[in-house]
C-alpha positions as CSV (number, residue, x, y, z in Angstrom):
1,G,127.9,71.0,118.3
2,W,125.7,71.2,120.7
3,T,124.7,69.4,124.0
4,D,122.1,67.3,124.2
5,P,118.6,68.9,124.9
6,W,116.6,69.4,128.2
7,V,113.0,69.5,128.4
8,W,111.0,72.1,130.1
9,G,110.0,76.0,130.2
10,I,111.8,79.6,131.0
11,F,111.8,80.2,134.4
12,T,109.3,82.7,135.5
13,Y,111.6,85.5,136.9
14,H,114.3,87.8,134.8
15,H,117.1,85.8,134.6
16,Y,120.1,85.8,131.7
17,H,123.3,83.5,130.8
18,T,126.7,84.5,130.9
19,K,128.3,81.3,129.9
20,A,126.6,80.1,126.8
21,W,124.0,81.3,123.7
22,E,120.9,79.2,125.1
23,L,118.7,77.7,121.9
24,L,115.4,77.2,123.0
25,L,113.0,74.7,120.1
26,C,109.0,74.8,121.5
27,I,107.6,71.4,121.3
28,R,104.4,72.0,123.0
29,G,101.9,74.5,123.8
30,Q,102.5,78.6,123.7
31,A,103.5,80.8,125.5
32,Q,104.7,84.7,126.3
33,V,108.2,85.5,127.2
34,Q,109.6,88.9,127.6
35,F,113.5,89.5,126.6
36,G,115.6,92.3,127.9
37,G,114.1,93.4,130.6
38,D,111.5,95.1,132.5
39,G,109.5,96.7,129.6
40,G,111.6,95.0,126.9
41,P,109.4,93.1,123.6
42,I,107.4,90.2,124.8
43,V,107.0,87.4,121.8
44,D,104.4,84.2,121.5
45,V,106.5,81.7,121.6
46,G,104.5,78.2,119.8
47,R,105.2,75.2,118.8
48,G,108.0,75.2,116.2
49,D,109.7,78.3,117.2
50,L,113.1,78.9,117.7
51,V,115.0,81.3,119.8
52,L,118.3,81.6,120.1
53,I,119.3,83.9,123.0
54,P,122.8,85.6,123.5
55,P,125.0,85.9,126.6
56,G,123.7,87.9,129.0
57,M,120.0,89.5,127.6
58,A,117.1,88.5,130.1
59,H,114.1,87.0,129.6
60,I,111.1,85.4,131.8
61,Q,108.2,83.6,130.9
62,L,104.9,85.4,131.5
63,D,102.3,83.0,131.1
64,D,102.1,79.9,129.4
65,K,99.3,77.6,128.0
66,G,98.8,74.0,126.3
67,G,101.5,72.3,128.4
68,F,104.3,74.7,127.1
69,S,107.8,72.6,126.8
70,L,111.3,73.9,125.1
71,L,114.3,71.9,123.9
72,G,117.0,73.5,125.5
73,S,120.3,73.3,124.2
74,Y,124.1,75.4,124.8
75,P,127.5,75.2,122.1
76,K,129.8,72.6,123.2
77,E,132.7,75.1,122.7
78,G,133.5,76.5,125.5
79,F,130.7,75.2,127.9
80,D,132.0,73.9,131.0
81,G,128.1,71.5,130.8
82,H,126.6,74.0,134.1
83,I,124.6,76.7,133.3
84,D,124.2,79.7,135.4
85,G,120.8,81.6,135.6
86,L,121.3,85.1,136.8
87,R,119.1,87.7,138.4
88,G,120.5,91.3,138.5
89,R,123.4,93.1,137.5
90,P,125.8,91.3,136.1
91,T,129.2,92.0,138.1
92,T,133.0,93.1,136.0
93,E,133.6,89.4,135.6
94,Q,130.2,88.2,134.5
95,R,130.3,91.1,132.0
96,E,133.5,89.7,130.7
97,R,132.6,86.1,130.8
98,I,129.5,87.4,128.5
99,K,131.7,89.5,126.0
100,S,134.5,86.1,125.6
101,C,131.6,83.4,125.0
102,Y,132.0,81.3,121.6
103,V,129.6,82.6,118.8
104,P,128.4,79.9,117.4
105,E,128.4,79.8,113.5
106,C,124.7,78.5,113.0
107,D,122.0,77.1,115.0
108,P,121.3,72.9,115.0
109,I,118.0,72.8,114.0
110,F,117.4,75.5,111.1
111,N,121.6,76.1,110.3
112,L,120.9,80.1,110.3
113,D,123.6,81.9,110.5
114,V,123.9,83.2,114.2
115,Q,126.8,85.4,113.0
116,Q,124.0,87.8,111.8
117,C,121.8,87.7,114.7
118,N,124.9,88.7,116.7
């Protein structure tokens, strides 16, 4: 299963998580989101879009309009209930945590096979 969702946007600075995959479903507005750090691809995310971010993948909200809001959730398995939001290069310990994260079989919204995304 997945955690109960939170409602918010994406941080406006490059960050990544080491503890879990992050599932984001846009419920209002739209935004440009960059993945992979400076120079990474910029994606327009709008209402109804589902984004599944693996641990260690940097992301940032560049701009938004229309009251951009997301539902966010994390897989319950292997998750301690506290997500991190890290900047900069990961330490050796953080890299190991990223590698050992539970990979969910599917997302809880569209039942997409996450293993094919990994």
